[in-house]
N, C-alpha and C positions, 0 to 999 in steps of 0.2 A: 706534384701530380694534380691535375685538374679534376674536380668532382663534377659529375653531371647533376644538373638540377632535376629534382623528381618530376616525372611525367605528370601531366594534368590528370590522367586517369588514376594514378597512385595517390595523388593529393586529394582528389575527389572522394575516392574510396575511404581513405583515412578519415577525412572530415565527416563522411556519412556515418562511419562507425562511432565516432565521438558523439554525433548528434543523436544516434540511436541509443547509446548508453546514457546520455543525459535525459532523454525522454523517459527511459525506464526508471532512472533515479527520481525524476519528477513524479512519475506515476506512483512509485512506491511510497515516497514521502507524503504525497497528497492522500493516498489510500490510508496510510497509518494515521495521519493527522485527523482525517475525517472519522475514521473508526474510533479513535481515542476520544474525540469530542462527543460523538454519539453515545458511547458507552459510559464515559466518566464526566462529561461536561455538566457543570451546574445548570446551565441554561436549559438542558433537557430533563431535569429532575421531575418537573411537573407532568410531562407528557410521556416519560419513559415508563412502560408498564412493569409491574413486578414479574419476577421469573415465572411464577406459577399461574399467572393470568393467561387468558385467551387459550386455554387448553395446552399450555406449555409453550405457546408461540412467543410469550414474553421473554423466554430465555434468549431469544435472538438478540435482544437489546442488552444482554449482559455477557455475551460471549465474543471474544475477539475473532475466533475462526468464523463463526456464523455471520456476524455483522461485516467482517472483513471481506467475505465472499461477495455479499450483496453490494458493498461499497465499490468493489472492483468492477462488478457488472454495471453499476451506475456510472462510474467514471468512463467505462468503455462506451456507454450510451451517449455521454456528453462530449466525447473526444472530437467529433466534427466541429464543435462550437468553441474549442480552446486551441491555443497554440502551444501549450505545454507538452502535449503528447498527441499522437495520432495513431489510430489503429484501423485495420480493415473492418468492414461491417459484417463479417462472417460470424455466425452463431458460435462456432468453435473458438473464435478469438474472444468472445464474451466470456465463455467458460474458462479460458486460460487466464484472462485478466482477473476473474474472480478467484481463481486458485492462487495466482501470484499475490494478490492482495491479501487473501486469507493467511497464507503462509508467512508472508513478511510482517503482517500486522501482529500475528501471534508471536512470532520470533522476537520482534522488537518490544512487545509488551512483556515478554519474559525477561528481556535483557535490561530494560529501562524502567525505573519507577519514578515517583514524584521527586525524589531527592537525588536523582542521578543514576549511575550504573548500579544495578542490583548485585549485591555480594552476599553469598550464602556461606557461612562458616561450617566446618565439619559437624559441629553440634546441632546444626539445623536452624540456627538463629540467623535472621536476616539483618543486615545493617545498611 
């Protein structure tokens, strides 16, 4: 039995979905990497404020959720200047990018540590 070749529309739709998923993956990895470097990177030690400084605003630089949100908004802002990902210029998209970045940055920071995957034993010890 002969098989029909997929239509151009089906091929284009499938390719578009793959591109969209790859853009989201690039965004998540860029957001996590930038958040991790800002919060833990040695290069920022001299300019990173202590938690209790600036009326508590310094905590922003020590929290994966807080910094992750603003990194997501920053990445949304620079999306017209990169080919890794592209987003609409609507304010709600900025908010959603911030939320996605905050959530995934926090999740990945709880999952991964400096020595690999974080494992917690029942006794509460980490390894």
